[in-house]
N, C-alpha and C positions, 0 to 999 in steps of 0.2 A: 504493500500500498506508498502509497505516494503519500511524504508530509504534509499536513496538511486536510488530502483529503479526511470525508466526515467518514467516521463507523463503517464497518459492512448494513448490520444491522440497523443503522438510523439514516442512509440512502435506500436501502428497504421497502423502510417507511417509507421514505415519503415518494419512494417510484408508488406501489398501493397506495398513498392517499393521491397524489396524481387522475392514477387509475380510474379510485373510486368517485373519484370531479368530475373528473373526466363521462364517465359512464353517469354520474344523473342531472347532468346538466342536457339525457337525452333516456331519463328517467317519464315513464310516461305516470299523469298523476288524475288518472281515470280513477270516479267510485265505485266502478264498477270491472267486471275482466275482462272487457273486450264490448266495445260497441257496433250496430248487425251492419250491416249492406245489405238491401232488399231490390228486388225490383219487378216492378208491375205491367202490366199494359189493359189500353181501353178491352171488354168487350170484342170479339172477332177482332183484333188487330192488334196479331198475331208477330212478335220476336222473336228474334233466336240471339242471343248476350254473344260475339261475339268476346271479348276481354270485359270486364266490369272491374279496373283499377285504383286504387286509394294511393294519397300518396297527403303524409302525415306533417304534423307543425314542425318537422324534424327533419321533416324532405326526406322518409324512407317512404320507399314503391315499395307496394303490398298487392305484383302485379298477377291479373285472373282470381280476386276478393274475390269475384265470381260470375258464370257463364253458365249458358244452355238456356231451358226454356223459360220467362219470364210465371207472374203467374199471373189467369188470365180466369175469364169465363166466357165459355163457347155453348152454352143453353141451344138446345137441337130443336125450339122452338120457334127457335131465329126475335123470339124479342124481347133478348136483352138491345140494352141500350146502350151504344161507348159513345153517345157526343157526352164530350166536359171530362169534368175528374168528380169523383167521390170526396164526399164531405168530409169521409172519416174514411181515409185511406188505410190497408192496413199495411202489414213490416213486407210483402210483398217474398219473391222464395228469394233467398237471397244465402248468406253468410256472415259470421262473426269471421270478423279482419282479426285476428289474431295476433297481440306482440303489435297493436298499432296507436300510440297516441291518437289525438284529436285529429278530427278530417281536416287539409287543406286546401285539398285537390283529388276531383272526381272525374275517373274519365270512363265511358262508356262507348266502346265501339259496336252496334247492334245492325242488325239484317233486318227492316220490318219488309214481311212476306206479304202482305196483303197490296203491293203497288209491282211489285217490290225490290224496292232500294236497300244498300248500305250505307248509314250514319254514323256518323259519331260528334260526340260534345266536349267540351271541358267543361265540366264544374265548378264554379268556386265557390267555396265554402263560406259562409262571410263569420267574420267573429263577435258578431255577437249570438247565430245560432249556436259555434265550436262554447261560449259562455254558456246558457242554455246544456248545453249538455252536458256540465260539471255540476250546475243547479242542481240541490236535493228540493222537493218538492212532498208538503203530505197529503197524504190524497183515498181515496174509500176503492176496494178492487170490488168491482161486483164480480170476476170473478171466480175468488175468496172469502169475495165480505170482508173483508179487514183492511181496517187502517192499514199504511207503511208509508212512509218514504220513496216517492217513487224519484226514476230519473228518464230523460227524453235521452238514450240510450241509439236508439236506432232513426238512420236516413234512409229512407223509400223514395225511389225513383221512378217514374210513369214516366214512360215511353209510345207515342203514340206516328201516325205517319205525317208525312212534312219532318219532321229529325224532329220534333218537339219532345224536350228533357223537361220532365218536375219534379222537384224537388220538396220535399218534407223531412218533416222533425218528429218526434213519439215517442212515445214510451207508454210498456206495456198499460198501464191506468191513468194515462194523462192526455190529455189533448193531444190534438197534432197544429203544425204553425208549417207556412210556408215559407219554405229556405231561398227560391231561388226557381226561376222558368229560362232556359236556353233554348237559342233555336242553333241544332245541330248543322253539320253541315254534310254532302256528300260523299265519300270516298271515291274515291275519283277510281285507283284501283280494284273497284269493287266488292265484291266480298272475298273470305282469307286473307284479306294480298292482292287478288288477283288470280290465289289455286284453284281456285275453283274455273277457271276460264268464264266467268259471268254469274253462273248457276247458283240461286238463292233455294233454301233448305223450303223444301213445297208443303202450301199450306194444308189447312184441313180441307177437307171435305164440307164440314158445317161452316165455320167460314168466308173458304168461296163462295156457298149458297148464298150468306147473308151479302157481302162484297155481290152480288151477282142479279142481288136482290134492290138494294140498300143505298149499295160504293159503299164513298169516302166521307167521313161524315170532318171537309177542312176547315181549320177555324175554329172547333168547337172545342177545342184546347191550347 
């Protein structure tokens, strides 16, 4: 050891302290294990999610946090109403974004099967929404008849024809409120980044029958 160097045990403690400080700077501060990212589409307006990615406040990217089929209702009676958005959207089909801190940005690339067209949208999450996700609220849960401290730990994204993406934040026993509405852009390479030669996933027979009879209610979202 060179004269003047700190003892090895002290040096080790300093390195350990620096590591702890570095990690704590990126430590999650959520009052719950993870927040949920869900997606849905209006009745009959089927979509296929190629990817839904999340970026948290530390700029960590959680790729393919969700993909596949979005939640949707397609009554065979063709009496479903796709116009507009529900007053009380549910969580949608999705997953918990494990390991993420509060969200800063959501990126979605999806196929709108009724058109068909491929869109992508970048959805910034406002600071006010993040603060709401940290705030516990005393609320009554009708599911089990108990008073709890609830959190808005769900981000749900509605995807509609024309590339419209609408976002709400909600909790299991707390009212949802609007976060953002974004108009996505057409992906010029087409579905799957051009890997499918322009072929989108097939539309179900029920949704196809609805579109042929009633069309797409553009402008209602």
